[in-house]
C-alpha positions, 0 to 999 in steps of 0.5 A: 500500500502506498504511503498516504502522501503518495496516495493523496497526490495520485488522487488529486492528479486523477481528479484534475484529469476528470475536470479537464486540462487547466480547469481550476477546481470549483471550491465546495461550500456548505450548501454543496456538502449539505446537498451531498448529505441529502442524497448520499447514494448518488455516486455522480454528484460525489465524483463531480463535487469531489473533482471540483467540476462546475456542475452549472457549466456542465449542465448547460453543456449537456443541454439541460441548464439549471435554474438552481440558485437564489434570485438577486431579490432574495439575496438582497432581502436576506442580506438586509434581514441578516444586518438587522439581526446583527445590529447593535453588536448582535444584541438581538441575536444574542438575546435569542440565543440566550432565550432559546438555548441557554436560559441558565446563563447570565443574560448577554448585557454586552458581548465581545465581537472580535474583528476577524479580518485577515488576508485570504481564506487561510488567514481568516481561518487561522484568525477565527481559530485564534478568536475561538481559543481566546473566547474559550480561555476566558469563560463567563462572557458572551462572544459573537463571531460574525461570519467566521471562516472554518476549514473542513478536509474534503477529499484531501483538500480544505473546503472553506466554510463561512457560517452566518455566526458562531456564538461562544457561551459563558460556559465556553461551549459553541453554537452555530447560528443560521440566519434565513429569509424564509418566514416562521409562520405561527412559530413554524416554517417550511419543513423542507427549508428547515431540513436544508438549513439543518443539513447546512448547519451540520457541515459547520458543526463538523468543521467547528468540531475539528477546531475544538479537537485541537484545543485542550481541553476540547470545548463542547460544540452544541448540536442544537443550532439557532435558526433565525427567520423573519416572524410571519410577514414582518422583518422582525427576527424570530428564532427556533432551536433545531437539533441537528444530530441526525443531519450531522451523523449523515453528513459525517458518513457522506464526507467519509465516503467522499474522502474515499472517492478514489473508489469511484474514480477507479471504476471510470473508463480510462480517459474519462473527463467532465470538461464542458469543452468536450463534444456533447456526445462525448461529455454525455457518455462521460456523465452517464458512466457514473450512476446517479440516484435521482429524486425530485428533491434534487431539483432544489439542490443540484445543478444537474437535476434536469439532466438526471430527471430526463434520464430517469424518466427515459429508463422508467426508474421509480426513483423519479416518483420520490423516495417514499414511493421507491421505499415502498416498492422494494426490489421493483426498480422500474415503472414497467416492473411495477405495472407488470407486477400489478397486472399479475404478469411478473413478480413473486406473489410472496413479495409484500410489495407485489401483493400490495400492488395486485390488491390495489389493482383489484380494488381499482378494477372493482371501483371502475366496474361499479362506476360503470353500472 
């Protein structure tokens, strides 16, 4: 077995070949890593993100341009709301942290808000780690880190991440704060959007845990994050504590899989390349050489979703109907197999999924017959 340094160098060279000659890698961010955790079985997304391929450019070259992303209006509205939440030295934000996560601590009458300015992402990451260490070494006070920079090792390379805020509590523990522009209506929000925010926060928690592990003693990184959103239809902040332990575990497993991305790369034909500059047929063949696991949720999380959806529909894959449907159908993987099982033309009668389909088909036939009388 080659030494880790040699193996890591070979992997980086292989990933560079997959991107194409002289194509810079697209840096992974928290949204991309969270999307990986949302669909851990997709080898296509794993290899493309691991290689740093620009999936938006790739989708356009394949003839299925992506509509994925936030509008400029939404970005402007989100920035204005975040500025309001962090006004006056983060007084309102810290009040929400105290109210939702740490009522036993002293109320945050004032807090330390260090300057995290530094040159480049590496400099900002080092400055963030320094300020976290300083805040933890002097317990009893609140500290607010506004847009700190964290680094997380992904496939042998650092991914630089920028959470909205990190709060250091008087007891020295750390909390991730996510500020979103979607509303909390009567105290609750869209579950899909909350889930996406939780997965994104889980990435930040993992990165914070790496920083904490380098300190002695290691401070506690809290697994309940604070989600701050506008209240109802106003611009006033409201907050909710979100337990992200499940999302953290899933993300950690997926990142472990991603760091072994050489296993996926080794299965690809020699000379495979995902450069958008390639001819359309050659590029399509390269993309199709990696299996994808499409689900409707991909439309809000992946730039290649339209391409993968079209291929999924062409093959009649039941995954295009959604994960809950796919889970109910067991070993039946195509719509054709499902219909054949329902008609009694194929399938094992002892299979619960096949039996349920035949029962449903019989009930449908009875209902249609009764309606025609």
